[in-house]
MARZAPA-231172 format. One record per atom (N, C-alpha, C): residue number from 0; residue in three letters; atom name; x, y negated, z. Coordinates in nm, 3 decimals. Example, Ala and Ser with C-alpha at 12.3 -4.5 7.8 and 13.67 -1.06 7.14 Angstrom:
REM residues 2
> 0;ALA;N;1.319;0.569;0.780
> 0;ALA;CA;1.230;0.450;0.780
> 0;ALA;C;1.320;0.330;0.780
> 1;SER;N;1.285;0.225;0.708
> 1;SER;CA;1.367;0.106;0.714
> 1;SER;C;1.290;-0.003;0.787
//
This chain:
REM residues 158
> 0;MET;N;10.553;-11.897;8.255
> 0;MET;CA;10.521;-11.939;8.399
> 0;MET;C;10.597;-12.118;8.406
> 1;THR;N;10.485;-12.138;8.481
> 1;THR;CA;10.538;-12.303;8.480
> 1;THR;C;10.554;-12.354;8.634
> 2;ILE;N;10.671;-12.398;8.629
> 2;ILE;CA;10.709;-12.464;8.815
> 2;ILE;C;10.674;-12.558;8.822
> 3;SER;N;10.648;-12.575;8.946
> 3;SER;CA;10.486;-12.697;9.056
> 3;SER;C;10.578;-12.735;9.176
> 4;LEU;N;10.566;-12.824;9.222
> 4;LEU;CA;10.697;-12.867;9.369
> 4;LEU;C;10.677;-12.777;9.452
> 5;GLY;N;10.775;-12.789;9.519
> 5;GLY;CA;10.819;-12.714;9.601
> 5;GLY;C;10.839;-12.593;9.608
> 6;ASP;N;10.828;-12.559;9.452
> 6;ASP;CA;10.873;-12.431;9.405
> 6;ASP;C;11.016;-12.417;9.461
> 7;LYS;N;11.082;-12.248;9.464
> 7;LYS;CA;11.261;-12.257;9.425
> 7;LYS;C;11.250;-12.323;9.230
> 8;CYS;N;11.349;-12.375;9.224
> 8;CYS;CA;11.486;-12.365;9.104
> 8;CYS;C;11.522;-12.205;9.104
> 9;PRO;N;11.452;-12.146;8.973
> 9;PRO;CA;11.530;-12.056;8.887
> 9;PRO;C;11.662;-11.984;8.880
> 10;ASP;N;11.721;-11.904;8.925
> 10;ASP;CA;11.852;-11.867;8.881
> 10;ASP;C;11.883;-11.895;8.753
> 11;PHE;N;11.991;-11.977;8.703
> 11;PHE;CA;12.079;-11.921;8.617
> 11;PHE;C;12.206;-11.967;8.573
> 12;ASN;N;12.301;-11.952;8.491
> 12;ASN;CA;12.381;-11.932;8.480
> 12;ASN;C;12.407;-11.992;8.298
> 13;LEU;N;12.450;-12.100;8.288
> 13;LEU;CA;12.526;-12.164;8.208
> 13;LEU;C;12.570;-12.279;8.121
> 14;PRO;N;12.654;-12.190;7.992
> 14;PRO;CA;12.762;-12.290;7.958
> 14;PRO;C;12.724;-12.420;7.967
> 15;ASP;N;12.802;-12.518;7.950
> 15;ASP;CA;12.814;-12.677;7.965
> 15;ASP;C;12.870;-12.703;7.838
> 16;ASP;N;12.918;-12.858;7.820
> 16;ASP;CA;12.915;-12.897;7.668
> 16;ASP;C;13.104;-12.908;7.686
> 17;ARG;N;13.112;-12.753;7.834
> 17;ARG;CA;13.302;-12.813;7.806
> 17;ARG;C;13.350;-12.660;7.790
> 18;GLY;N;13.201;-12.561;7.786
> 18;GLY;CA;13.214;-12.393;7.804
> 18;GLY;C;13.215;-12.346;7.916
> 19;GLU;N;13.233;-12.444;8.030
> 19;GLU;CA;13.229;-12.456;8.162
> 19;GLU;C;13.094;-12.338;8.228
> 20;MET;N;13.105;-12.259;8.268
> 20;MET;CA;12.931;-12.185;8.354
> 20;MET;C;12.900;-12.289;8.420
> 21;VAL;N;12.754;-12.302;8.450
> 21;VAL;CA;12.688;-12.371;8.577
> 21;VAL;C;12.597;-12.267;8.606
> 22;SER;N;12.627;-12.248;8.750
> 22;SER;CA;12.452;-12.182;8.815
> 22;SER;C;12.421;-12.248;8.963
> 23;LEU;N;12.327;-12.209;8.952
> 23;LEU;CA;12.211;-12.296;9.112
> 23;LEU;C;12.298;-12.259;9.221
> 24;GLY;N;12.370;-12.099;9.234
> 24;GLY;CA;12.472;-12.042;9.317
> 24;GLY;C;12.557;-12.172;9.303
> 25;ASP;N;12.632;-12.269;9.237
> 25;ASP;CA;12.727;-12.326;9.245
> 25;ASP;C;12.651;-12.470;9.265
> 26;LEU;N;12.526;-12.499;9.275
> 26;LEU;CA;12.493;-12.686;9.291
> 26;LEU;C;12.419;-12.669;9.432
> 27;LEU;N;12.369;-12.575;9.470
> 27;LEU;CA;12.305;-12.535;9.607
> 27;LEU;C;12.392;-12.635;9.701
> 28;GLY;N;12.295;-12.698;9.793
> 28;GLY;CA;12.373;-12.723;9.914
> 28;GLY;C;12.377;-12.891;9.877
> 29;LYS;N;12.364;-12.975;9.754
> 29;LYS;CA;12.368;-13.075;9.709
> 29;LYS;C;12.215;-13.082;9.635
> 30;PRO;N;12.170;-13.214;9.614
> 30;PRO;CA;12.077;-13.247;9.535
> 30;PRO;C;12.109;-13.264;9.394
> 31;PHE;N;12.048;-13.164;9.289
> 31;PHE;CA;12.042;-13.267;9.143
> 31;PHE;C;11.946;-13.294;9.038
> 32;VAL;N;11.941;-13.311;8.921
> 32;VAL;CA;11.861;-13.367;8.845
> 32;VAL;C;11.887;-13.245;8.737
> 33;LEU;N;11.801;-13.182;8.714
> 33;LEU;CA;11.798;-13.142;8.516
> 33;LEU;C;11.666;-13.177;8.471
> 34;TYR;N;11.731;-13.236;8.318
> 34;TYR;CA;11.657;-13.278;8.216
> 34;TYR;C;11.625;-13.230;8.107
> 35;PHE;N;11.503;-13.158;8.057
> 35;PHE;CA;11.507;-13.045;7.984
> 35;PHE;C;11.478;-13.181;7.827
> 36;TYR;N;11.614;-13.116;7.752
> 36;TYR;CA;11.557;-13.191;7.609
> 36;TYR;C;11.548;-13.134;7.466
> 37;PRO;N;11.442;-13.171;7.380
> 37;PRO;CA;11.398;-13.114;7.249
> 37;PRO;C;11.536;-13.054;7.223
> 38;LYS;N;11.620;-13.205;7.171
> 38;LYS;CA;11.790;-13.168;7.042
> 38;LYS;C;11.817;-13.283;6.994
> 39;ASP;N;11.996;-13.188;7.006
> 39;ASP;CA;12.102;-13.321;7.006
> 39;ASP;C;12.076;-13.418;6.886
> 40;ASP;N;12.133;-13.514;6.945
> 40;ASP;CA;12.146;-13.621;6.829
> 40;ASP;C;11.974;-13.678;6.745
> 41;THR;N;11.874;-13.653;6.854
> 41;THR;CA;11.800;-13.715;6.800
> 41;THR;C;11.752;-13.821;6.843
> 42;SER;N;11.647;-13.919;6.817
> 42;SER;CA;11.649;-14.047;6.905
> 42;SER;C;11.635;-14.076;7.018
> 43;GLY;N;11.505;-13.997;7.026
> 43;GLY;CA;11.482;-13.995;7.144
> 43;GLY;C;11.537;-13.947;7.266
> 44;CYS;N;11.604;-13.819;7.200
> 44;CYS;CA;11.702;-13.725;7.327
> 44;CYS;C;11.824;-13.777;7.352
> 45;THR;N;11.863;-13.885;7.247
> 45;THR;CA;11.964;-13.956;7.256
> 45;THR;C;12.000;-14.043;7.348
> 46;ARG;N;11.878;-14.121;7.315
> 46;ARG;CA;11.839;-14.224;7.435
> 46;ARG;C;11.831;-14.192;7.554
> 47;GLU;N;11.770;-14.106;7.582
> 47;GLU;CA;11.757;-14.065;7.729
> 47;GLU;C;11.931;-14.014;7.790
> 48;ALA;N;11.983;-13.935;7.725
> 48;ALA;CA;12.173;-13.858;7.726
> 48;ALA;C;12.216;-13.981;7.769
> 49;VAL;N;12.200;-14.069;7.693
> 49;VAL;CA;12.272;-14.249;7.675
> 49;VAL;C;12.230;-14.290;7.863
> 50;ASP;N;12.116;-14.314;7.801
> 50;ASP;CA;12.020;-14.375;7.966
> 50;ASP;C;12.103;-14.319;8.122
> 51;PHE;N;12.115;-14.174;8.142
> 51;PHE;CA;12.139;-14.054;8.212
> 51;PHE;C;12.276;-14.111;8.219
> 52;SER;N;12.367;-14.105;8.137
> 52;SER;CA;12.511;-14.101;8.108
> 52;SER;C;12.509;-14.277;8.169
> 53;SER;N;12.430;-14.391;8.137
> 53;SER;CA;12.494;-14.514;8.153
> 53;SER;C;12.502;-14.525;8.353
> 54;LEU;N;12.374;-14.400;8.412
> 54;LEU;CA;12.343;-14.407;8.549
> 54;LEU;C;12.452;-14.342;8.582
> 55;ALA;N;12.522;-14.204;8.511
> 55;ALA;CA;12.578;-14.153;8.578
> 55;ALA;C;12.663;-14.188;8.732
> 56;LYS;N;12.695;-14.325;8.726
> 56;LYS;CA;12.787;-14.342;8.851
> 56;LYS;C;12.694;-14.399;8.964
> 57;ASP;N;12.575;-14.427;8.941
> 57;ASP;CA;12.462;-14.445;9.087
> 57;ASP;C;12.488;-14.326;9.166
> 58;PHE;N;12.398;-14.207;9.021
> 58;PHE;CA;12.390;-14.116;9.034
> 58;PHE;C;12.504;-13.997;9.138
> 59;ALA;N;12.629;-14.029;9.104
> 59;ALA;CA;12.685;-14.042;9.203
> 59;ALA;C;12.699;-14.051;9.340
> 60;VAL;N;12.727;-14.152;9.319
> 60;VAL;CA;12.707;-14.262;9.392
> 60;VAL;C;12.563;-14.186;9.567
> 61;ALA;N;12.500;-14.165;9.474
> 61;ALA;CA;12.383;-14.098;9.518
> 61;ALA;C;12.376;-13.966;9.620
> 62;GLY;N;12.454;-13.892;9.528
> 62;GLY;CA;12.553;-13.744;9.564
> 62;GLY;C;12.489;-13.644;9.514
> 63;VAL;N;12.401;-13.738;9.353
> 63;VAL;CA;12.305;-13.614;9.305
> 63;VAL;C;12.350;-13.597;9.144
> 64;ALA;N;12.430;-13.484;9.108
> 64;ALA;CA;12.458;-13.448;9.012
> 64;ALA;C;12.352;-13.427;8.911
> 65;VAL;N;12.437;-13.464;8.754
> 65;VAL;CA;12.310;-13.464;8.649
> 65;VAL;C;12.344;-13.415;8.542
> 66;PHE;N;12.252;-13.316;8.479
> 66;PHE;CA;12.245;-13.166;8.408
> 66;PHE;C;12.116;-13.171;8.288
> 67;GLY;N;12.177;-13.219;8.163
> 67;GLY;CA;12.017;-13.201;8.037
> 67;GLY;C;12.057;-13.072;8.014
> 68;VAL;N;11.972;-13.031;7.989
> 68;VAL;CA;11.950;-12.900;7.913
> 68;VAL;C;11.807;-12.865;7.782
> 69;SER;N;11.897;-12.827;7.689
> 69;SER;CA;11.827;-12.777;7.520
> 69;SER;C;11.878;-12.695;7.503
> 70;PRO;N;11.849;-12.606;7.416
> 70;PRO;CA;11.896;-12.467;7.370
> 70;PRO;C;11.954;-12.504;7.230
> 71;ASP;N;12.040;-12.601;7.235
> 71;ASP;CA;12.120;-12.646;7.200
> 71;ASP;C;12.260;-12.510;7.191
> 72;PRO;N;12.360;-12.525;7.107
> 72;PRO;CA;12.468;-12.453;7.142
> 72;PRO;C;12.558;-12.520;7.216
> 73;VAL;N;12.668;-12.482;7.277
> 73;VAL;CA;12.792;-12.509;7.373
> 73;VAL;C;12.826;-12.674;7.236
> 74;LYS;N;12.854;-12.580;7.092
> 74;LYS;CA;12.958;-12.697;6.985
> 74;LYS;C;12.882;-12.805;6.961
> 75;LYS;N;12.740;-12.785;6.990
> 75;LYS;CA;12.665;-12.922;6.918
> 75;LYS;C;12.656;-12.990;6.995
> 76;HIS;N;12.677;-12.957;7.158
> 76;HIS;CA;12.659;-13.028;7.264
> 76;HIS;C;12.779;-13.113;7.255
> 77;GLN;N;12.910;-13.042;7.276
> 77;GLN;CA;13.017;-13.065;7.246
> 77;GLN;C;13.069;-13.221;7.162
> 78;LYS;N;12.953;-13.232;6.987
> 78;LYS;CA;12.988;-13.339;6.909
> 78;LYS;C;12.897;-13.422;6.982
> 79;PHE;N;12.778;-13.407;7.012
> 79;PHE;CA;12.679;-13.516;7.086
> 79;PHE;C;12.731;-13.607;7.165
> 80;ARG;N;12.804;-13.452;7.271
> 80;ARG;CA;12.863;-13.572;7.418
> 80;ARG;C;12.946;-13.649;7.331
> 81;ASP;N;13.062;-13.620;7.274
> 81;ASP;CA;13.200;-13.695;7.199
> 81;ASP;C;13.113;-13.822;7.121
> 82;LYS;N;13.027;-13.771;7.034
> 82;LYS;CA;12.964;-13.933;6.903
> 82;LYS;C;12.925;-14.030;7.002
> 83;HIS;N;12.876;-13.982;7.084
> 83;HIS;CA;12.792;-14.112;7.245
> 83;HIS;C;12.860;-14.096;7.310
> 84;GLU;N;12.982;-14.074;7.320
> 84;GLU;CA;13.036;-14.065;7.453
> 84;GLU;C;12.923;-14.058;7.618
> 85;LEU;N;12.858;-13.969;7.678
> 85;LEU;CA;12.824;-13.905;7.722
> 85;LEU;C;12.875;-13.921;7.843
> 86;THR;N;12.808;-13.875;7.943
> 86;THR;CA;12.891;-13.848;8.085
> 86;THR;C;12.807;-13.692;8.185
> 87;VAL;N;12.715;-13.730;8.104
> 87;VAL;CA;12.632;-13.593;8.193
> 87;VAL;C;12.674;-13.505;8.126
> 88;ARG;N;12.692;-13.323;8.184
> 88;ARG;CA;12.710;-13.272;8.197
> 88;ARG;C;12.557;-13.177;8.088
> 89;LEU;N;12.596;-13.139;7.975
> 89;LEU;CA;12.457;-13.085;7.889
> 89;LEU;C;12.517;-12.947;7.901
> 90;LEU;N;12.393;-12.833;7.928
> 90;LEU;CA;12.415;-12.711;7.938
> 90;LEU;C;12.326;-12.660;7.815
> 91;ALA;N;12.381;-12.549;7.757
> 91;ALA;CA;12.320;-12.490;7.656
> 91;ALA;C;12.262;-12.373;7.683
> 92;ASP;N;12.125;-12.313;7.647
> 92;ASP;CA;12.025;-12.295;7.701
> 92;ASP;C;11.942;-12.214;7.595
> 93;GLU;N;12.061;-12.132;7.529
> 93;GLU;CA;12.037;-12.079;7.385
> 93;GLU;C;11.871;-11.935;7.381
> 94;GLU;N;11.910;-11.917;7.489
> 94;GLU;CA;11.855;-11.781;7.493
> 94;GLU;C;11.709;-11.868;7.581
> 95;LYS;N;11.690;-11.967;7.612
> 95;LYS;CA;11.575;-12.040;7.665
> 95;LYS;C;11.490;-11.952;7.810
> 96;SER;N;11.620;-11.898;7.816
> 96;SER;CA;11.590;-11.835;7.985
> 96;SER;C;11.552;-11.985;8.086
> 97;LEU;N;11.624;-11.999;8.094
> 97;LEU;CA;11.580;-12.144;8.185
> 97;LEU;C;11.485;-12.243;8.186
> 98;LEU;N;11.451;-12.249;8.017
> 98;LEU;CA;11.365;-12.340;7.934
> 98;LEU;C;11.212;-12.309;7.950
> 99;SER;N;11.175;-12.168;7.934
> 99;SER;CA;11.121;-12.078;7.990
> 99;SER;C;11.063;-12.052;8.085
> 100;ALA;N;11.155;-12.046;8.175
> 100;ALA;CA;11.145;-12.058;8.346
> 100;ALA;C;11.094;-12.136;8.404
> 101;PHE;N;11.110;-12.248;8.312
> 101;PHE;CA;11.097;-12.349;8.417
> 101;PHE;C;10.878;-12.420;8.325
> 102;GLY;N;10.886;-12.378;8.216
> 102;GLY;CA;10.762;-12.317;8.138
> 102;GLY;C;10.751;-12.487;8.038
> 103;VAL;N;10.898;-12.500;7.972
> 103;VAL;CA;10.870;-12.609;7.898
> 103;VAL;C;10.912;-12.582;7.756
> 104;TRP;N;10.885;-12.471;7.712
> 104;TRP;CA;10.942;-12.413;7.598
> 104;TRP;C;10.819;-12.360;7.548
> 105;VAL;N;10.730;-12.447;7.496
> 105;VAL;CA;10.632;-12.429;7.469
> 105;VAL;C;10.602;-12.407;7.316
> 106;GLU;N;10.492;-12.420;7.263
> 106;GLU;CA;10.435;-12.437;7.148
> 106;GLU;C;10.383;-12.591;7.087
> 107;LYS;N;10.375;-12.656;7.040
> 107;LYS;CA;10.395;-12.784;6.989
> 107;LYS;C;10.361;-12.824;6.841
> 108;SER;N;10.280;-12.934;6.791
> 108;SER;CA;10.230;-12.913;6.653
> 108;SER;C;10.315;-13.050;6.576
> 109;MET;N;10.340;-13.071;6.494
> 109;MET;CA;10.312;-13.183;6.432
> 109;MET;C;10.277;-13.187;6.287
> 110;TYR;N;10.208;-13.288;6.220
> 110;TYR;CA;10.167;-13.298;6.124
> 110;TYR;C;10.090;-13.187;6.091
> 111;GLY;N;9.977;-13.092;6.198
> 111;GLY;CA;9.962;-12.955;6.180
> 111;GLY;C;10.031;-12.861;6.157
> 112;ARG;N;10.163;-12.841;6.171
> 112;ARG;CA;10.240;-12.729;6.161
> 112;ARG;C;10.252;-12.737;6.330
> 113;LYS;N;10.267;-12.589;6.349
> 113;LYS;CA;10.248;-12.524;6.479
> 113;LYS;C;10.400;-12.463;6.518
> 114;TYR;N;10.508;-12.502;6.602
> 114;TYR;CA;10.630;-12.462;6.673
> 114;TYR;C;10.644;-12.476;6.752
> 115;MET;N;10.756;-12.340;6.827
> 115;MET;CA;10.779;-12.382;6.950
> 115;MET;C;10.906;-12.491;6.980
> 116;GLY;N;10.884;-12.516;7.067
> 116;GLY;CA;10.992;-12.645;7.111
> 116;GLY;C;10.999;-12.670;7.257
> 117;VAL;N;11.067;-12.750;7.302
> 117;VAL;CA;11.099;-12.818;7.431
> 117;VAL;C;11.022;-12.928;7.454
> 118;GLU;N;10.950;-12.921;7.569
> 118;GLU;CA;10.831;-13.040;7.604
> 118;GLU;C;10.922;-13.123;7.691
> 119;ARG;N;10.927;-13.249;7.695
> 119;ARG;CA;11.000;-13.355;7.742
> 119;ARG;C;10.956;-13.296;7.890
> 120;THR;N;11.092;-13.290;7.993
> 120;THR;CA;11.070;-13.290;8.169
> 120;THR;C;11.144;-13.307;8.230
> 121;THR;N;11.170;-13.304;8.337
> 121;THR;CA;11.289;-13.354;8.443
> 121;THR;C;11.252;-13.326;8.592
> 122;ALA;N;11.373;-13.189;8.637
> 122;ALA;CA;11.310;-13.172;8.742
> 122;ALA;C;11.438;-13.259;8.873
> 123;LEU;N;11.386;-13.255;8.977
> 123;LEU;CA;11.502;-13.319;9.080
> 123;LEU;C;11.483;-13.243;9.211
> 124;ILE;N;11.574;-13.159;9.158
> 124;ILE;CA;11.560;-13.030;9.269
> 124;ILE;C;11.692;-13.090;9.425
> 125;GLY;N;11.600;-12.997;9.543
> 125;GLY;CA;11.638;-13.116;9.657
> 125;GLY;C;11.785;-12.932;9.686
> 126;ALA;N;11.861;-12.991;9.761
> 126;ALA;CA;11.987;-12.921;9.845
> 126;ALA;C;11.952;-12.756;9.871
> 127;GLY;N;11.841;-12.747;9.934
> 127;GLY;CA;11.806;-12.623;9.929
> 127;GLY;C;11.786;-12.515;9.767
> 128;GLY;N;11.763;-12.580;9.713
> 128;GLY;CA;11.690;-12.520;9.568
> 128;GLY;C;11.594;-12.552;9.575
> 129;GLU;N;11.500;-12.596;9.609
> 129;GLU;CA;11.324;-12.632;9.597
> 129;GLU;C;11.316;-12.751;9.532
> 130;VAL;N;11.195;-12.735;9.383
> 130;VAL;CA;11.155;-12.863;9.331
> 130;VAL;C;11.066;-12.980;9.386
> 131;ARG;N;11.171;-13.058;9.399
> 131;ARG;CA;11.110;-13.199;9.533
> 131;ARG;C;11.021;-13.305;9.425
> 132;GLN;N;11.058;-13.265;9.270
> 132;GLN;CA;11.019;-13.401;9.201
> 132;GLN;C;10.974;-13.348;9.091
> 133;LEU;N;10.885;-13.366;8.988
> 133;LEU;CA;10.911;-13.297;8.861
> 133;LEU;C;10.821;-13.436;8.745
> 134;TRP;N;10.863;-13.496;8.652
> 134;TRP;CA;10.821;-13.562;8.533
> 134;TRP;C;10.791;-13.481;8.424
> 135;PRO;N;10.682;-13.433;8.426
> 135;PRO;CA;10.649;-13.377;8.292
> 135;PRO;C;10.635;-13.470;8.139
> 136;LYS;N;10.643;-13.444;8.053
> 136;LYS;CA;10.578;-13.523;7.951
> 136;LYS;C;10.609;-13.617;7.991
> 137;VAL;N;10.775;-13.659;7.947
> 137;VAL;CA;10.872;-13.798;7.931
> 137;VAL;C;10.866;-13.836;7.861
> 138;LYS;N;10.822;-13.986;7.913
> 138;LYS;CA;10.830;-14.114;7.809
> 138;LYS;C;11.007;-14.128;7.870
> 139;VAL;N;11.108;-14.175;7.683
> 139;VAL;CA;11.222;-14.182;7.771
> 139;VAL;C;11.255;-14.300;7.833
> 140;PRO;N;11.229;-14.421;7.770
> 140;PRO;CA;11.223;-14.547;7.799
> 140;PRO;C;11.201;-14.624;7.980
> 141;GLY;N;11.309;-14.663;8.055
> 141;GLY;CA;11.240;-14.660;8.205
> 141;GLY;C;11.299;-14.502;8.310
> 142;HIS;N;11.284;-14.423;8.235
> 142;HIS;CA;11.277;-14.273;8.244
> 142;HIS;C;11.436;-14.297;8.377
> 143;ALA;N;11.524;-14.256;8.309
> 143;ALA;CA;11.636;-14.258;8.423
> 143;ALA;C;11.656;-14.323;8.549
> 144;GLU;N;11.625;-14.475;8.543
> 144;GLU;CA;11.582;-14.558;8.604
> 144;GLU;C;11.502;-14.463;8.748
> 145;GLU;N;11.412;-14.411;8.701
> 145;GLU;CA;11.317;-14.385;8.768
> 145;GLU;C;11.328;-14.288;8.847
> 146;VAL;N;11.431;-14.115;8.771
> 146;VAL;CA;11.503;-14.097;8.866
> 146;VAL;C;11.541;-14.115;8.915
> 147;LEU;N;11.637;-14.196;8.922
> 147;LEU;CA;11.777;-14.272;9.017
> 147;LEU;C;11.703;-14.307;9.124
> 148;GLN;N;11.620;-14.421;9.107
> 148;GLN;CA;11.509;-14.403;9.217
> 148;GLN;C;11.445;-14.304;9.325
> 149;ALA;N;11.415;-14.194;9.264
> 149;ALA;CA;11.328;-14.081;9.342
> 149;ALA;C;11.485;-14.029;9.433
> 150;ALA;N;11.589;-14.003;9.369
> 150;ALA;CA;11.750;-13.927;9.377
> 150;ALA;C;11.798;-13.996;9.508
> 151;ARG;N;11.755;-14.128;9.480
> 151;ARG;CA;11.824;-14.216;9.597
> 151;ARG;C;11.738;-14.187;9.739
> 152;GLN;N;11.590;-14.202;9.710
> 152;GLN;CA;11.511;-14.185;9.809
> 152;GLN;C;11.495;-14.018;9.878
> 153;LEU;N;11.563;-13.923;9.769
> 153;LEU;CA;11.587;-13.810;9.776
> 153;LEU;C;11.776;-13.832;9.905
> 154;SER;N;11.819;-13.856;9.860
> 154;SER;CA;11.946;-13.878;9.968
> 154;SER;C;11.935;-13.961;10.052
> 155;GLU;N;11.858;-14.046;10.084
> 155;GLU;CA;11.841;-14.142;10.214
> 155;GLU;C;11.813;-14.023;10.319
> 156;THR;N;11.673;-13.929;10.240
> 156;THR;CA;11.633;-13.821;10.361
> 156;THR;C;11.680;-13.738;10.413
> 157;ALA;N;11.772;-13.700;10.342
> 157;ALA;CA;11.836;-13.538;10.342
> 157;ALA;C;12.012;-13.561;10.481
//
């Protein structure tokens, strides 16, 4: 299944990098961002996490929480967070339930080898839980700033 604009965000309950559970129910009432990324501590994923962390205060001013989601376990998220001084919360989706629900757990190919992995995607979710904006197949440079602009616009119209 692939999520489209206007769809409700699938229900989820996942541990963050501190081991605290985060659920859709906890987040409803305010807009939030879910950015899906393949793997902790790889170059693109590190750049994306650092970019979102550097804008965390701006997202907070806009009233929008930001969460990174990958299939890595909590302990790996903790090391990644500490190594790069990340301030965005990282959700561990080891069962790939949210990744699958969003349609971002896909077959990929590198050097002719096929494997399953995360297609880098970001979703801006409205206060009511609906998908307000989607960025599929994200290119990292400038992406966090683009999401911040959309988050600010959403906050202004809310």
